[in-house]
C-alpha positions as CSV (number, residue, x, y, z in Angstrom):
1,M,0.0,0.0,0.0
2,D,2.8,2.4,0.8
3,H,4.4,1.8,-2.5
4,V,1.3,2.6,-4.4
5,F,1.0,5.9,-2.5
6,A,4.6,6.8,-3.2
7,I,4.2,6.1,-6.9
8,S,1.1,8.3,-7.2
9,L,2.8,11.0,-5.2
10,Q,5.8,10.9,-7.4
11,A,3.6,11.5,-10.5
12,Q,2.0,14.6,-8.8
13,V,5.5,16.0,-8.0
14,E,6.6,15.5,-11.6
15,K,3.4,17.1,-12.8
16,Y,3.3,20.2,-10.6
17,G,6.9,20.5,-9.4
18,A,7.9,23.1,-12.1
19,Y,4.9,25.3,-11.3
20,I,5.7,25.2,-7.6
21,G,9.3,26.1,-8.4
22,I,8.3,29.1,-10.5
23,A,5.9,30.2,-7.8
24,A,8.7,29.9,-5.2
25,F,11.0,32.0,-7.4
26,F,8.5,34.8,-7.7
27,G,7.7,34.6,-4.0
28,L,11.5,35.0,-3.2
29,A,11.6,37.9,-5.6
30,V,8.7,39.7,-3.8
31,L,10.4,38.9,-0.4
32,T,13.6,40.4,-1.6
33,V,11.9,43.6,-2.7
34,L,10.1,43.9,0.6
35,Y,13.5,43.2,2.5
36,F,15.2,46.1,0.8
37,A,12.2,48.5,1.2
38,Q,12.2,47.7,5.0
39,A,16.0,48.3,5.1
40,R,15.4,51.8,3.5
41,E,12.6,52.6,6.0
42,V,14.7,51.6,9.0
43,K,17.6,53.7,7.7
44,R,15.2,56.7,7.3
45,L,13.8,56.2,10.8
46,R,17.2,55.9,12.4
47,E,18.2,59.2,10.8
48,W,14.9,60.8,11.9
49,A,15.4,59.5,15.5
50,G,19.0,60.8,15.5
51,R,17.7,64.4,15.0
52,E,15.5,64.1,18.1
53,P,17.6,66.4,20.3
54,E,17.6,69.1,17.6
55,R,13.8,68.9,17.3
56,V,13.3,69.2,21.0
57,Q,15.5,72.3,21.1
58,E,13.7,73.9,18.2
59,A,10.2,73.1,19.8
60,A,11.4,74.6,23.1
61,A,12.6,77.8,21.3
62,A,9.3,78.1,19.4
63,R,7.3,77.7,22.6
64,A,9.5,80.3,24.4
65,Q,9.1,82.7,21.5
66,Q,5.3,82.2,21.6
67,V,5.1,82.8,25.3
68,S,7.4,85.9,25.2
69,G,5.4,87.2,22.3
70,V,2.0,86.8,24.0
71,A,3.2,88.4,27.3
72,A,4.9,91.3,25.4
73,A,1.9,92.3,23.3
74,P,-1.5,91.6,25.1
75,A,-4.6,91.8,23.0
76,P,-6.6,95.0,23.4
77,A,-9.6,94.7,25.6
78,S,-11.9,96.3,23.0
79,A,-11.0,93.7,20.4
80,N,-13.6,91.2,21.7
81,F,-16.3,93.8,22.6
82,M,-19.4,93.5,20.6
83,P,-22.0,96.2,21.1
84,P,-25.6,95.1,21.8
């Protein structure tokens, strides 16, 4: 019984083996493209994360400028007044 199953399985491998090989080749090609795309994104994210201290300093400077600008020039009281 095992020999009959092995013979029938061998026929299926010979019949569909080439198709499976071609599909595997295209699958590896897609995985290769995805691998290099991921490597590019990781590189970009590492560069972006490396600039974190500079962004924090810029944000702090912008907040300080906004706070000092608001305190130096208060809005006039009549600007929000609407007559009845």
